N, C-alpha and C positions, 0 to 999 in steps of 0.2 A: 433586870426582871422587872416587871410592872407592879408598883406599888397595890395592895390589895387595900378594900373600902377601909379596913379597919386600920392600916396604916397611915392613910388619909384623914382619919377622926380630928376633930376639931380645925381643921383648916377652913377659911371661908371658901365659901362655895358659888359661881355664877352659874346659872341655868339660863343657855342660848348661845349662840356664837354668832348673831346677826351684829352690826357695826356696834350698839350700845354693850354688847356682852362682850366683845373682843376689847372694846377703849376701858372697861370695866377692870378686867383681868391685868389688863397692860398695867394699868395705874396700881392695882393691888399685888403687882410682883412681887416687890419686897417682903410681902405676907405669905407667900406661896399659896396661891390660891390654886381651887380645884375648878377648871373651865368643863362644865358636862352639856354636850349636846347628843341630840337624839338622831342625828345623822352625820355624815361628814362634816368636819369642822367647817363652819361658812356657806353649806349649801343649804338649798330647800329655807331659804329667809328672803325676807321681803327686801332688805339693806342689799343684797347681792341681786335683785332686780329693780332697785330703784332708778328710773332714767331721769327725771326733773332734776336735780343738783341739790345745792345747799344754798340757802336765803343768806346773805351776809353782807351788810352795809361797808362795802368794800370799796364803792364806786367813787369817785371826785365830787359826784353832784349827790351824794346820799349820805345821812346821816342815821345812827342807830336809834335815835330819837323817832325818824320816819320810819323804820323799820316795825318799831314797836307800835306806832299808831296802825298801821297797816295789820297787823297781828291782831290787836285790839277789836279793829274794825271789823275782821272777818269772824272773830269769835262771838260773835251775836250775843255781848253783855254778859257770857260766862269764865271769862280769862280771870287769872291772878293777875293784877297788872304788875305787881313786885315781880312774878316770876316772868312774864313776858318781857318787862324791862332787862332785867338780868340775863336772861337767856341772848335777847339781842343784842345787849352790850357787849358779852363774851363770843359771839358768833364770829366774830373777824379772828378773834385768837383761835378759835376752834378750827378753822380754815387754815391758818397758820400750823397747826399742831398735825395737820393731817398732811400737810406738806412736807412738813418737817418728817413724819413716819414714810415718806415715799411717794405719795399719790402724785401721779402726773396729771393736773387741773389744765383745761385747755387755756390757751393764751393768745393774746394779739401779736401781731408782728412786731410789736415795741416790746414787745416781753410781759405785759400788765395782762392781768386776768381778764379774760372773756366774759362777758356779763351778758345774761339774758334778762326776758322779762317772763312772768306768768301772772295767772289771774290774781287781781285784788292786789297787785303790787303797783306802786306809782313810780320805783324806778326802776333800773338795771340793776339788779342785785343778785341774779341765779349763777352760782359758779357752779360749770360742769366739768366732766370728764369724759374725753371719747365722744363727743355730742351729747349722746343719750344713754350713756354707758357709764356714769357717775357714779350708780349704787357699787358697781360691780368692781371700778377701781378701787373705791374708797374701801372695799372689803378686802380687796387685793391687798393694799398695803398693811391693814390693821392686822388682817391673817399673817401675813411675812412677817410681822412685828412680832406676835404672839409668838410665832413658831421658833422665831429666834430667843425667846424669855424660854421657851419650854426647852429648847437644847441645852440651855444654860442650867437647866432644873429648877428655874422659879415659877414657872408655871407647870402644872400635870394637867393633861389632857385626857379625859373621856368620852371616846366618839362612840355613836352607837348606846349610850346611856340616857335613858329615858327617865325622867323624874315624875312619878306616878302619885305619890302623896307626900307631904310636909308633915313631920312628925313634931310635936309641941310637947313642951313638960307639965307638969301640975300647975304653973302659974299663967301657963298659955303660952311661953314664950317658945321661939322655936328651937328644934332641940337636932335636927337632922331631917333628910329626905329618905324615901324609899325610892330605889333604882330599878328600873328593869332593864337587865343587861344581857348580852350575847348568852350568859351561862345561866339565866334566871333572876330571880329578884335579889335585892340585898339593901341593905341598910347603910347609909353611910352618916355618922355622926359629926353635928356641927351646930354652935348656935348662932351663923352668920350665913344667912344666904340671901343671895341677890338673883331676881326673877329676871331675866331680860328675854323671854321667849316671844316677844312678837305680838301680833295682833290676831284678830279672828273673823277676817273676810273670808274665809273658806267655809264658815256657816254657811256662806251663801250659794245660791245656785251660780249666780253672775258675778264673778269676782275676778279680780286681778292678781289675787294673793296665793303665795305657794300652798299645794295641799295641805302641808303642816299646822297652816295657820287657822288653826281651830279654837282660839281660844284656851289654850292647854295652860298656859300660866294665872290665867284668870281662874280655872278649875281648881289649881291647886292654891290658890289664895283663898277664896271663896270656902273650900272643905278645912282650910284651917282657922277661919273664923274672921278673916282678914275683910274690910270695909271695900266696897268697890263706889265709884263715882260716874254718874250721865252714861251707864252702857247704853243707852238709849241711842246716844248721839255717833252715828255710823257716815262717814264720808262716802258717796257713792261718786265716782270720777265718771265725768261725763263723758268721755271718749274711749272706752276698750273696743277693741277690734272686735266688730260683732260677726264673727266666724264661728263654726261648731269645733271649738276648743274650751276646755277647762283646767286649769284656768285659763280666762283671756289675757290676750296680750293686751299690754296697756299702749294707747297712743299720747305719748308725753304731751302735757298742757304747752311744752315749749313748740309743738308745732305750730298751734293757734297764735303764739307769742310770736312767729314767724310771719302768720300774716295768713295763715288758712281757716278758712272760714265753716261755720255748719251748714250745710243745706239739706234740702230735699231733693224728692226725685225730679221737681222741675227747675229745679236751681237756686229757689228761694232760700233766703236766709232763714234759720231757726232761731237764731238767739239773738237779741235785743243787743248784748254786749258780749262776745266770745270771750271775753277774759274777765266776766265777771267772775264774784266768787264762786266757787265749783259748787255749791248746793243750789244756787239760782239757776246756774247752766245745766246742771243736771236734771232739774225739774224741766225746763223748756224743752231738754231733748225727750225727756219722758213723755210731756204732754203730747209733741209732735208723734210718737209712736203710739200712743193710745190711740190717736187721731187715724191711724192706720199707716203713717208714713213710715218708710226707709230711713234714717238721717244717715247723713253720710259727712267727712270731712274731706275737705277740696285741695286735696294733697299736688293734684297737678299744677294749681296756680301758684308752685312753689318752684317749680321748673327743676332743672337739673340739682339745684341745694338740697333738695329734699334728700336724696341719698347721702349726700356728703355729710348736712347736719344730723341726720338721724338715722344712722345706719341700723341700730339695733329695730327700729319702729320699720325700716324699709324691708329688711330680711324675714322679720315674722309676716309682714304682707305677702311677698313673695312666697313664702312656705305655704300660703295659705290659699295661692295660685291669683294674688292681686299684684298688678304693677302700678305701685303708689304713684308714679310718675307720670302715667296715663288715666288712670281710673281713681276717682274719689274712693276713699275708705270708709265703707259701712261701720257703723260704732253706735255704741248704745251703753246708759250707765252701770257701773257694776261698783260692787262694793271693793274699797280700795284700801281705807283706813279707820281705825276705830278710834276717836277721840275720848271716849269713855275708858275706864280702867282700873286697876286700882288703885283705890286712894292714898297719894304719898304727900307728906310735907315736903318742906324746901329742902331737906336733906334725902329724899328718896326714900324715907321709912313708912311704911305701911302702918295700920292699927295692930299689926302682931308684932311685939317684940323679938328684934333678931331677923326680921324678915325686909328686905328693901326692894324696890322694883323699878326698872329705868327703861327707857323706849317706850314702844307701841302700848305695850301692856300696864303701864303706868298713866295714872291722869295727874298730871302735875299741874295744870292750871293753864299752860302755854296756850292750847289749843282752844278751850272754851269748846262751844257749840259748834266750830266748823275751821278746821284745818287750814292754815293759810299756807299755800304751794311751797313745797321745799322747805317748809320748817322743821320735818322731821328728822331729817340727817342733822341738823344743827343741834335737835333737840340730844339726839342721842349723843352726839361728842363733847356736848357743855354739860348735860345732866350725870354722864358717866362719871366724870371728875367728880361733880358733888358729892356721888354717890360711894365712890371710892375711897374720897377723903373721910367721909363717915364713917365707913366701915372699918378703916385702916382704924382710926381713933378708937373704935369699939374692940377690935381684935388687940390692941396695943394695952387697952386699959384691962382686957380682960385677961392677959398673959394665956397660960396652958390649961386655963379651968375648961373640963369637960364637960359638954352638955349634959344632963341628968334627968331621969325618968321619961324617957320619948314615950309620946302616946302617937297613934293614927286619928287625929280628931275629924271628923265628916259632918258635925251641925246636922245629928238627927239621922246618918244614914245607918241601914242595917248593919250590926255590927259583924254578921256573918261575912258583909261583902269586906274583906280584908285586903289590903293594899299588897300584903305580901302574897296574896293566894294569886297564881299566875290566871287561874281562868277569868277572877273579878277585873285583873288588871287587862286583859285582853278586851273585855266588854265594856270597862271604862273607857278606853283609848280607841275603840272601833268608831270609823264613821258613822254618822246615822242620818241615811238619806232622806228618812222621813222628815225627820226633824229640819233638814236642809230645805226641803220645799213648803215648809209651813211657814220658816221665818222669812224666806225669800217673798212668799205670797202674802204676809201681814205685816212685816216690817221692813220693808223694802225703802223706795223714794217716796212713796204716799202712803199714808198711814190714817187707820182709823178704828174708832170704838169696837166695832161688831168684829172686824179681823184678827184685832189683838186681842179681844175676850177670847175668841175661837181658840187662837193660837196658844195663849195660857194655857187653857182648860187640856189643850190636846200634850202640849210639852210638858207639863208637870207629871205625866205616865212615865215612869222609868227615869226621872231625871236624875235621882242621885245614884243610878247605877251608870249613866253614862256623861263623861265631859262634855262632850258637844250639846248635847240635849240639855244637860243643866245650865250651860252659858246662856244657850239661846232662850231657856225657861226665864232668865233673869232679864237678858235683854228685851224681851218682849214685855213681860212685866213691869220693867222700865219706863218701856215705849208707853205702853195703856195708862200709866199714871204721871205722865207730862201731858195735861189737857191744854196745850197750846203749841203753835209752829214757831221753831225758833233754830236757826243754823241748820245744820244736817237732820233735824227730826221734824217731818212738817205732817201736821193732823189735817186730813180734809175737812173733818168735823169740829176741828178747833183751828180757824187758820188763822188768829192772831195772836198775840205774844201777851203774857201774862207778868206780873213782876218775877225778875230774874231769880232764879232759885236753882240750888242743883239737888240732883237725885242720889243721894247718898243711902245705901241699905247692905245688908250682911246675908248670907243664906238663910241663917235663921230666920231674921226679917221677913224676907221673902215667903220663907215655909209656915211660918207663923199667919202671915196675912191671908196666905192662899187658904188656911187651915180653917181662919176665923170667917171667912167670904163663905167659904162652903159651909160652915156651921149656920150662916145667916140665911143660906139659900134653904137649908134643910129645915129650916126651923118657919120659913115662909112657905113652904110648900104644902 
């Protein structure tokens, strides 16, 4: 008989079943964690969709210091150098860990790992599986290991359970979660919660992310009082397949790494360097589109290798009625990765005691203002171990102490909007098409004061009742207040860089700032 939520009380909880969540749960297996996912385990997550691979200095001509240098250069001055050097140093061991879990990685005829190159890397250091099926293979291997531990009774799996609020005690520490289950809403009390909920790309109309990537973990953290950092930094992948699909199929950067060029209708080259950092290439593609050009990727130039090396891209193109061996692929930039996230320290701790974050939902300092290609899966593999180690130490120190005095803290939300009220839950979790349109128009590849000001004004209405609108508001507010261009954030009205700084805020901080600015406008009217 499955355990009830009451029977699971006190166990560490991991929310999310992408690679970061799966690996965290595996490392916590000796402490009987609960792994919660809103869908079937391992589905509807960006990890499973990832094509690019893992960046690790495992080649004979490579070195972890070179990997760190490339990461720092791409990060546009906002990386945490300690984190960068620690992650890149541990990346080769992370690759070996995944191999030990059963991941089948691509190899050369001599048995060594086949390495590719992607944008802004100066060495061939991208490890792949099944050509462009890396994320799926890594997720498969980790998922199989999790199921083995679950069969042994060391991990409890709760599929189709959506975390809708975090509960905090009188001192603000985590005390549990409110879950929306197939049977209704329920509470799971625990002082240890890890958010591994992924990113927020689906807040945009043009995205390569799964539909569920609407910033749910950010909303959970914000409502619990956690600080967020650099939410304005969104990476727009230059080459999403520009067909009438939502989400848009990704055309892996590795396709350009093998020599395919970005071209316009006349065959002219669109980018100065097709393998420059993603923000650079995305702006050049966007500029061509703004001029009225349709941008394509010249996949026929790769010949028959296209289908062999990139079966996922080839299948997606053919499903859309395009033969990439004969026809160039129409592409456009699309929201792909969120560099911003919940502010965490070097152990993955957020600013709320008892709450950790790992993977795309976290701002670790690795990516800075612009993620280096294929660094995200490595971050998940490395940082999940950091987080699990810290959680395990906390669990061991706490013993069997039960959380006490839980409350639903929503930083100023109407107290009638209770998370355990099914109608309120449904409203909070419902996609907001209008907010999606607003964010796409105002906070896309290019941004300016007027568009962001209008967006913030519109998004603040109803933001506390809807998670997607709430996260969109904080993202747009952060973009409005970064009056410079840096990495994945480009302001056409502020094209230059200013001294490097982070945008760190909380939900209460944003609401207070909006209230004060409204009062100022009222007094000056």
